[in-house]
N, C-alpha and C positions, 0 to 999 in steps of 0.2 A: 764522665763529667755529669753530675746531676742536672736534670732539667725539669722545669715545670711545664706541663702540657695540659690541654683541655680535651677531654673525651666526653662529648655530649654535655651532660649536666654534672660532670665530675672534674675536679682539679687533681692531677696526678703529679706527685713528686717522684720521678723515675730516677733511680740510682744505678750506678754500675755495681758489679759484684763486689769490688773492693770497697766502695762506699757503703754498701749494705753491711759488710763486715765491720768497718770502722764505726758506723752508726748503730750497729747491733739492731738492725731493723730492715724490713723489706720495703718495697715501694709503698708510698702513702697515698691514699685516695680519700678525698673529702668532697662532699656535695657542694656545688656552687652556692646553694642556698644557705650554707653555714658561714660563708664569707661575710664578715662584718665591715672590714676595711682593708685597704692595701696601702702600705707606706713604702716609698722609695727611701732606701738608706744609703747615705754616702760613705758611712763607716760601719759596714755590716758586722764585722767581727766584734765590735764593742756593743752591739745590740743583744748579744747572747748573754743572759744572766742566769744565775741559779746553780744548783748542784747537778752535776752530770750523773744521770741514772738511766740506763747505761750509755756508753758511747766513748768517744775519744776527744781529747781536748788538750791543747797547749794555749793558755790564755794569750790573747793578742795575735795568735798565729793561725789556729784552726779550731773549729768546733763542729762535731758531728755526733748527733744522737739526741737523746731526750734530756731536757734540762728542766728542773723544778725550782720555782722561785715563789716565796711567800707572797710577793707583790704582783707577779706577772703570771702566775699559774704554771701550766706545763707547756713547754714549747719543744718543737723538734727543729733542730738546726742542721744545715748542711752548708758549711762555710769553709772554703779552702783559702789558703794564704794568698793566692793569686787574684782573688776577688776582693777588691776594695769596696765595691758597691753591691747592693742586693735589695731584696724585698722582705718585708714583714707582712704576712697575711694573717690578720686577726680573725679568729673563728669563734663561733658560738654554736654549741650543740654538736661538736665534733670531738674525737678523742684527744685532740690537742687544742690549747687556747690560741696557739700561733704556730705558723711555719716561718722560719727565718732561713732564707736561701741566698747564697752569693751567686750573682749572675753578672755577665759582662755588660749587658744593656737592659737594665730593669724596665725602662719605659717600653721597649720593644716587647718584652715578656708580658707585661701587663696588657698591652694591646692584643697579643696573641691569645691571651686567656679570656678576652672579652670583658675585662674588668676595668674599673676606673680607680685612679689614685686619689687618696684622701687629701 
């Protein structure tokens, strides 16, 4: 199960081997200084927009990988069907414009990262 953790001044999206295969990507690391905002999403799967490039997706069920949208830029999503809620971490100056991750308790994850919700 993917998890967001903080290692000093870095936010890490740590993924299982299967998730890395589904998302066609290894663990993602971004500097805390690139975080622009954090939003708690009550319907995380419908926050993933754009064309999948590369990754795995069944709309409304799961989304894993890189998604490119004219309006929202490039996002990396790791959302499984069992997660209704999640987080959108908006970034500036990082390889992605946002990380969208399904989690059981978004507020707890935000606190563990030392961030604040928008």
